[in-house]
KEGUGU-874226 format. One record per residue (C-alpha): residue number from 1; residue in one letter; y, z, x. Coordinates in nm, 2 decimals, padded with zeros to 4 digits. Layout:
<pts>
i, aa, north, up, east
NUM, A, Y, Z, X
...
</pts>
This chain:
<pts>
i, aa, north, up, east
1, M, 10.70, 06.35, -00.15
2, S, 10.35, 06.20, -00.20
3, F, 10.30, 06.41, -00.51
4, R, 10.62, 06.27, -00.65
5, R, 10.51, 05.91, -00.57
6, E, 10.18, 05.98, -00.73
7, N, 10.34, 06.10, -01.05
8, E, 10.57, 05.80, -01.07
9, A, 10.28, 05.56, -01.00
10, R, 10.08, 05.74, -01.27
11, R, 10.37, 05.69, -01.51
12, K, 10.37, 05.32, -01.45
13, I, 10.00, 05.29, -01.50
14, L, 10.00, 05.49, -01.82
15, K, 10.28, 05.26, -01.95
16, A, 10.04, 04.96, -01.88
17, V, 09.74, 05.14, -02.05
18, L, 09.63, 05.11, -02.41
19, K, 09.44, 05.43, -02.48
20, N, 09.30, 05.62, -02.78
21, S, 09.05, 05.87, -02.90
22, S, 08.95, 05.80, -03.26
23, K, 08.96, 06.09, -03.51
24, L, 08.62, 05.99, -03.65
25, F, 08.34, 06.05, -03.39
26, K, 08.60, 06.08, -03.12
27, I, 08.52, 05.74, -02.96
28, E, 08.75, 05.69, -02.67
29, Y, 08.88, 05.38, -02.51
30, A, 09.12, 05.29, -02.23
31, M, 09.24, 04.94, -02.15
32, F, 09.45, 04.84, -01.84
33, Q, 09.64, 04.52, -01.76
34, P, 09.88, 04.53, -01.46
35, R, 10.14, 04.33, -01.66
36, G, 10.12, 04.56, -01.96
37, N, 09.87, 04.57, -02.25
38, K, 10.05, 04.29, -02.44
39, N, 09.92, 04.05, -02.17
40, T, 09.56, 04.16, -02.17
41, E, 09.28, 03.92, -02.25
42, D, 09.05, 04.21, -02.31
43, H, 08.99, 04.36, -02.65
44, A, 08.78, 04.63, -02.81
45, A, 08.66, 04.72, -03.15
46, M, 08.50, 05.03, -03.29
47, D, 08.39, 05.12, -03.64
48, A, 08.17, 05.37, -03.84
49, W, 07.97, 05.27, -04.15
50, M, 07.78, 05.46, -04.41
51, I, 07.48, 05.24, -04.51
52, N, 07.21, 05.36, -04.74
53, G, 07.28, 05.72, -04.65
54, H, 07.28, 05.67, -04.27
55, R, 07.58, 05.67, -04.04
56, W, 07.61, 05.38, -03.81
57, L, 07.85, 05.34, -03.52
58, F, 07.97, 05.00, -03.39
59, M, 08.14, 04.99, -03.04
60, S, 08.23, 04.67, -02.86
61, V, 08.43, 04.52, -02.58
62, Y, 08.54, 04.15, -02.53
63, D, 08.65, 04.01, -02.20
64, G, 08.85, 03.70, -02.28
65, H, 08.92, 03.40, -02.06
66, L, 09.13, 03.08, -02.09
67, S, 09.35, 03.28, -02.33
68, R, 09.32, 03.59, -02.54
69, V, 09.25, 03.40, -02.86
70, G, 08.87, 03.41, -02.84
71, A, 08.84, 03.78, -02.75
72, L, 09.09, 03.87, -03.03
73, H, 08.90, 03.66, -03.29
74, A, 08.57, 03.82, -03.19
75, S, 08.71, 04.17, -03.19
76, R, 08.85, 04.13, -03.53
77, N, 08.56, 03.96, -03.70
78, L, 08.23, 04.02, -03.52
79, G, 08.19, 04.38, -03.64
80, S, 08.22, 04.29, -04.01
81, T, 07.97, 04.01, -03.95
82, V, 07.72, 04.25, -03.78
83, R, 07.76, 04.49, -04.07
84, G, 07.69, 04.23, -04.33
85, R, 07.37, 04.12, -04.15
86, L, 07.27, 04.48, -04.09
87, E, 07.30, 04.57, -04.46
88, A, 07.09, 04.26, -04.55
89, F, 06.83, 04.35, -04.29
90, L, 06.80, 04.71, -04.41
91, N, 06.76, 04.59, -04.77
92, T, 06.43, 04.42, -04.65
93, V, 06.30, 04.76, -04.52
94, P, 06.11, 04.98, -04.77
95, G, 06.35, 05.26, -04.86
96, G, 06.65, 05.08, -04.71
97, Q, 06.66, 05.28, -04.40
98, L, 06.54, 05.29, -04.04
99, D, 06.40, 05.62, -03.93
100, R, 06.17, 05.77, -03.66
101, V, 05.86, 05.68, -03.87
102, N, 05.93, 05.31, -03.91
103, V, 06.16, 05.21, -03.63
104, D, 05.87, 05.09, -03.40
105, I, 05.78, 04.85, -03.67
106, H, 06.13, 04.71, -03.72
107, K, 06.30, 04.75, -03.38
108, A, 06.21, 04.39, -03.27
109, G, 06.33, 04.26, -03.60
110, M, 06.66, 04.44, -03.56
111, A, 06.70, 04.30, -03.21
112, A, 06.64, 03.95, -03.34
113, M, 06.88, 04.00, -03.62
114, T, 07.15, 04.11, -03.38
115, A, 07.09, 03.82, -03.15
116, D, 07.09, 03.57, -03.43
117, T, 07.42, 03.72, -03.57
118, I, 07.60, 03.68, -03.23
119, E, 07.47, 03.32, -03.18
120, D, 07.56, 03.23, -03.54
121, F, 07.91, 03.37, -03.49
122, D, 07.95, 03.14, -03.19
123, R, 07.80, 02.84, -03.36
124, Q, 08.05, 02.88, -03.65
125, I, 08.34, 02.84, -03.40
126, G, 08.19, 02.51, -03.28
127, D, 08.11, 02.40, -03.63
128, A, 08.47, 02.46, -03.74
129, L, 08.59, 02.24, -03.45
130, R, 08.34, 01.96, -03.54
131, D, 08.44, 01.98, -03.90
132, I, 08.80, 01.87, -03.81
133, C, 08.70, 01.64, -03.52
134, L, 08.36, 01.48, -03.51
135, R, 08.45, 01.19, -03.28
136, P, 08.71, 01.30, -03.02
137, E, 08.65, 00.97, -02.83
138, E, 08.85, 00.79, -03.10
139, L, 09.16, 01.01, -03.08
140, T, 09.49, 00.88, -02.96
141, E, 09.72, 01.14, -02.80
142, E, 09.94, 01.14, -03.11
143, E, 09.64, 01.20, -03.33
144, A, 09.52, 01.48, -03.11
145, R, 09.85, 01.66, -03.10
146, R, 09.88, 01.63, -03.48
147, L, 09.53, 01.77, -03.52
148, I, 09.61, 02.06, -03.30
149, A, 09.93, 02.13, -03.49
150, D, 09.74, 02.13, -03.82
151, H, 09.45, 02.34, -03.69
152, K, 09.57, 02.53, -03.39
153, D, 09.36, 02.84, -03.44
154, I, 09.04, 02.65, -03.47
155, V, 09.10, 02.45, -03.16
156, E, 09.22, 02.75, -02.95
157, R, 08.92, 02.96, -03.06
158, A, 08.69, 02.68, -02.95
159, F, 08.86, 02.62, -02.61
160, S, 08.90, 02.98, -02.51
161, G, 08.60, 03.21, -02.45
162, T, 08.50, 03.57, -02.43
163, T, 08.20, 03.78, -02.32
164, V, 08.07, 04.05, -02.55
165, A, 07.91, 04.39, -02.50
166, L, 07.83, 04.61, -02.80
167, A, 07.63, 04.91, -02.91
168, L, 07.49, 04.96, -03.26
169, V, 07.40, 05.33, -03.30
170, N, 07.22, 05.50, -03.59
171, F, 07.38, 05.84, -03.56
172, D, 07.14, 06.03, -03.79
173, E, 06.82, 05.90, -03.63
174, Q, 06.95, 05.90, -03.27
175, F, 06.86, 05.55, -03.16
176, M, 07.05, 05.23, -03.09
177, W, 07.06, 04.86, -03.00
178, A, 07.27, 04.73, -02.71
179, A, 07.37, 04.36, -02.69
180, G, 07.55, 04.16, -02.42
181, V, 07.67, 03.81, -02.37
182, G, 07.80, 03.76, -02.02
183, D, 07.89, 04.02, -01.76
184, S, 08.02, 04.32, -01.94
185, T, 07.81, 04.64, -01.94
186, V, 07.65, 04.88, -02.19
187, G, 07.51, 05.19, -02.02
188, L, 07.41, 05.55, -02.05
189, C, 07.57, 05.81, -01.82
190, T, 07.36, 06.13, -01.82
191, V, 07.34, 06.45, -01.63
192, G, 07.01, 06.53, -01.46
193, P, 06.85, 06.88, -01.44
194, D, 07.01, 06.92, -01.09
195, G, 07.36, 06.86, -01.25
196, K, 07.39, 06.52, -01.07
197, A, 07.49, 06.20, -01.24
198, Q, 07.23, 05.95, -01.36
199, S, 07.27, 05.61, -01.52
200, Q, 07.07, 05.36, -01.72
201, R, 07.18, 05.00, -01.80
202, L, 07.09, 04.94, -02.17
203, C, 07.09, 04.55, -02.17
204, D, 07.10, 04.28, -01.91
205, I, 07.42, 04.13, -01.78
206, H, 07.45, 03.76, -01.72
207, T, 07.59, 03.64, -01.39
208, F, 07.51, 03.36, -01.15
209, K, 07.46, 03.63, -00.89
210, D, 07.12, 03.68, -01.07
211, P, 06.86, 03.43, -00.94
212, R, 06.70, 03.44, -01.28
213, E, 07.02, 03.32, -01.45
214, C, 07.07, 03.05, -01.19
215, A, 06.72, 02.93, -01.25
216, R, 06.76, 02.93, -01.62
217, A, 07.09, 02.74, -01.61
218, T, 06.96, 02.49, -01.35
219, A, 06.64, 02.42, -01.54
220, A, 06.84, 02.32, -01.85
221, H, 06.98, 02.01, -01.68
222, P, 06.82, 01.70, -01.51
223, A, 06.74, 01.73, -01.14
224, S, 06.94, 01.41, -01.09
225, E, 07.26, 01.59, -01.18
226, P, 07.49, 01.70, -00.89
227, P, 07.45, 02.07, -00.79
228, L, 07.56, 02.28, -01.08
229, I, 07.64, 02.62, -00.92
230, D, 07.84, 02.65, -00.60
231, E, 07.82, 02.91, -00.33
232, E, 08.08, 03.13, -00.50
233, G, 07.87, 03.14, -00.82
234, H, 08.08, 02.90, -01.03
235, M, 07.92, 02.65, -01.28
236, L, 08.07, 02.31, -01.21
237, G, 08.32, 02.48, -00.98
238, W, 08.48, 02.62, -01.29
239, T, 08.34, 02.93, -01.46
240, E, 08.15, 03.23, -01.32
241, V, 08.03, 03.33, -01.67
242, P, 07.70, 03.17, -01.77
243, R, 07.71, 03.30, -02.12
244, A, 08.00, 03.35, -02.36
245, I, 08.13, 03.31, -02.71
246, G, 08.35, 03.00, -02.74
247, N, 08.40, 02.79, -02.43
248, F, 08.32, 02.47, -02.62
249, S, 08.47, 02.25, -02.35
250, M, 08.14, 02.33, -02.16
251, K, 07.92, 02.33, -02.47
252, L, 08.02, 01.99, -02.62
253, R, 08.05, 01.65, -02.47
254, S, 08.34, 01.59, -02.23
255, A, 08.55, 01.39, -02.48
256, Y, 08.65, 01.72, -02.64
257, L, 08.81, 01.83, -02.31
258, D, 08.95, 01.49, -02.23
259, K, 09.08, 01.38, -02.57
260, L, 09.16, 01.70, -02.75
261, F, 09.18, 02.03, -02.55
262, R, 09.41, 01.87, -02.29
263, Y, 09.68, 01.84, -02.55
264, L, 09.70, 02.21, -02.63
265, P, 10.08, 02.28, -02.61
266, R, 10.05, 02.55, -02.35
267, F, 09.92, 02.30, -02.09
268, D, 10.19, 02.11, -01.90
269, P, 10.04, 01.96, -01.70
270, F, 09.68, 02.00, -01.80
271, P, 09.49, 02.18, -01.52
272, Y, 09.13, 02.11, -01.62
273, G, 09.12, 01.73, -01.62
274, H, 08.91, 01.71, -01.30
275, Y, 08.62, 01.88, -01.48
276, V, 08.58, 01.60, -01.73
277, P, 08.36, 01.38, -01.52
278, K, 08.14, 01.68, -01.43
279, I, 08.04, 01.75, -01.79
280, L, 07.74, 01.52, -01.82
281, T, 07.46, 01.71, -02.01
282, P, 07.62, 02.00, -02.20
283, P, 07.58, 02.28, -02.29
284, Y, 07.65, 02.45, -01.95
285, I, 07.73, 02.78, -02.11
286, I, 07.51, 02.95, -02.38
287, S, 07.57, 03.24, -02.62
288, E, 07.22, 03.38, -02.63
289, P, 07.25, 03.76, -02.59
290, S, 07.04, 04.02, -02.42
291, V, 06.94, 04.28, -02.69
292, H, 06.75, 04.60, -02.62
293, F, 06.65, 04.91, -02.82
294, T, 06.70, 05.26, -02.68
295, D, 06.58, 05.59, -02.82
296, L, 06.85, 05.84, -02.76
297, H, 06.68, 06.15, -02.89
298, N, 06.59, 06.31, -02.55
299, V, 06.95, 06.27, -02.42
300, W, 07.14, 06.34, -02.74
301, R, 07.38, 06.60, -02.60
302, L, 07.76, 06.59, -02.56
303, E, 07.74, 06.60, -02.18
304, N, 07.58, 06.26, -02.19
305, K, 07.79, 05.95, -02.25
306, L, 07.75, 05.60, -02.39
307, V, 07.98, 05.37, -02.20
308, I, 08.08, 05.01, -02.25
309, F, 08.31, 04.83, -02.01
310, T, 08.42, 04.48, -01.91
311, N, 08.38, 04.31, -01.58
312, G, 08.71, 04.42, -01.44
313, V, 08.54, 04.76, -01.36
314, D, 08.28, 04.57, -01.16
315, K, 08.55, 04.39, -00.96
316, L, 08.74, 04.71, -00.88
317, V, 08.42, 04.88, -00.76
318, D, 08.33, 04.57, -00.56
319, G, 08.67, 04.58, -00.40
320, Y, 08.67, 04.22, -00.26
321, H, 09.01, 04.13, -00.42
322, A, 09.16, 04.47, -00.42
323, F, 09.10, 04.76, -00.18
324, K, 08.83, 04.61, 00.04
325, P, 08.97, 04.26, 00.11
326, G, 08.70, 04.03, 00.23
327, G, 08.43, 04.29, 00.19
328, H, 08.20, 04.41, -00.09
329, S, 08.11, 04.77, -00.17
330, G, 07.76, 04.68, -00.29
331, A, 07.77, 04.97, -00.53
332, D, 07.65, 04.95, -00.89
333, P, 07.96, 04.99, -01.11
334, L, 07.76, 05.18, -01.37
335, D, 07.65, 05.43, -01.11
336, V, 08.01, 05.48, -01.01
337, V, 08.13, 05.53, -01.36
338, S, 07.85, 05.78, -01.42
339, G, 07.94, 05.96, -01.10
340, L, 08.31, 05.99, -01.21
341, L, 08.19, 06.15, -01.54
342, A, 07.96, 06.41, -01.37
343, P, 08.05, 06.78, -01.38
344, R, 08.10, 06.76, -01.01
345, I, 08.20, 06.43, -00.85
346, E, 07.98, 06.37, -00.54
347, P, 08.15, 06.28, -00.21
348, H, 07.97, 05.94, -00.20
349, I, 08.17, 05.82, -00.50
350, E, 08.49, 05.87, -00.31
351, E, 08.33, 05.69, -00.01
352, I, 08.25, 05.39, -00.23
353, L, 08.60, 05.37, -00.38
354, G, 08.78, 05.45, -00.06
355, H, 09.01, 05.71, -00.21
356, R, 09.02, 06.07, -00.33
357, V, 08.95, 06.12, -00.70
358, V, 09.00, 06.41, -00.95
359, S, 08.78, 06.49, -01.24
360, R, 09.06, 06.52, -01.50
361, W, 09.29, 06.23, -01.40
362, S, 09.43, 06.20, -01.75
363, R, 09.56, 06.56, -01.75
364, E, 09.73, 06.65, -02.08
365, H, 09.59, 06.33, -02.25
366, N, 09.24, 06.47, -02.21
367, I, 09.07, 06.13, -02.25
368, R, 08.76, 06.09, -02.04
369, A, 08.77, 05.71, -02.05
370, L, 09.12, 05.74, -01.91
371, D, 08.99, 05.97, -01.64
372, V, 08.75, 05.70, -01.53
373, L, 09.02, 05.43, -01.54
374, G, 09.27, 05.63, -01.33
375, N, 09.01, 05.72, -01.07
376, L, 08.90, 05.35, -01.04
377, L, 09.26, 05.24, -00.99
378, G, 09.34, 05.49, -00.71
379, G, 09.26, 05.84, -00.80
380, T, 09.52, 06.06, -00.62
381, D, 09.61, 05.79, -00.36
382, P, 09.98, 05.71, -00.42
383, D, 09.96, 05.38, -00.22
384, R, 09.68, 05.25, -00.43
385, L, 09.83, 05.37, -00.76
386, E, 10.15, 05.20, -00.67
387, A, 09.97, 04.88, -00.57
388, V, 09.79, 04.82, -00.90
389, T, 10.12, 04.77, -01.09
390, D, 10.29, 04.59, -00.80
391, L, 10.32, 04.24, -00.96
392, D, 10.51, 04.10, -00.66
393, R, 10.22, 04.20, -00.43
394, M, 09.97, 04.03, -00.66
395, K, 10.18, 03.71, -00.65
396, S, 10.23, 03.71, -00.28
397, T, 10.06, 03.45, -00.06
398, E, 10.10, 03.66, 00.25
399, G, 09.81, 03.86, 00.39
400, A, 09.48, 03.92, 00.21
401, P, 09.48, 03.83, -00.17
402, F, 09.53, 04.13, -00.39
403, Y, 09.44, 04.12, -00.75
404, V, 09.35, 04.37, -01.02
405, D, 09.18, 04.22, -01.33
406, D, 09.24, 04.37, -01.67
407, F, 08.95, 04.59, -01.79
408, T, 08.85, 04.80, -02.08
409, I, 08.63, 05.12, -02.10
410, I, 08.48, 05.26, -02.42
411, L, 08.32, 05.61, -02.40
412, W, 08.14, 05.82, -02.65
413, A, 07.98, 06.16, -02.60
414, L, 07.63, 06.14, -02.76
415, G, 07.64, 06.33, -03.09
416, Q, 08.02, 06.38, -03.10
417, T, 08.16, 06.38, -03.46
</pts>
């Protein structure tokens, strides 16, 4: 009976999952939203480019908030922007290529180029808004509604936001740059000489749980301003993301929120008006990324994986809003993902998650990213597998809150073609 329940729960999960393994380089991704992938605010983008005789891979995830518009815009456009800047950078390098002889000279320049590209991409979203509305203080409601009707995409992109995590890999020379804005992860999952899982985070994540990020954010505002970050790690009581693309209600003066964004047609009534008086000295959110270089040569084997995933993975591993109500696992989500990809899954991974797992959860689909996703959602436990698609339970106000965020996982076996 439990096996039948497990299979039926798996069927519902797979219906809510967007999954694929690309033909070129076999880059895998799996994306889950309890209400179905049409409702997800997560997006992903992958591409492969031949530039001056070298193969480059671009892989990225976007965790949207306040709507899916910002993540969708970034997923469709950031990759081509990065490619254009990469080509321009390589044309300044003698020979037009980065290789193992010259990379030490140019890796800092590449990191700076990547950071500038991401910040410029964000800046252009804000510039587009200011081009159509330089003085929101002067808008009447009628004028604001007309402006939105005429430029809805520009206004929606500026109001919504998304985190970004990306990897830019030179396939032929076996090195890469990882970049992150916000709390999504880029990491390496490797197998040690003893056959056990190892993991390495390839760029910093940004969260108010990090004292350094709290200190940076606080130092950017006058000491006379009311406390910025509450005990739950929210800036102005609103957002838990200190860095993002978009979110211009917290990057520009409060009149944009009060006189323009409040009239977006999807708001009735407008739920964010009480934040207007809190926005005194913007910006409260920045788009500066963490960018790091990694030499992959010593781990360039198919058994080792590059993974990129959104914060929904962190929340499942933490368990506070799902399977460990009121408690926290304290585990590093990258360690758990690496453990789920190991040749043999160690017992402590099941202890962290609180349920049994199986190495090949995806069965006939044979997608390792989907194996990780299924094991995070419940493994072989029918009660948990049923719970993650139980929308009535997530809406219920009885008992401990239960919520599963959408999340996306990209996975690539190093050297796979």
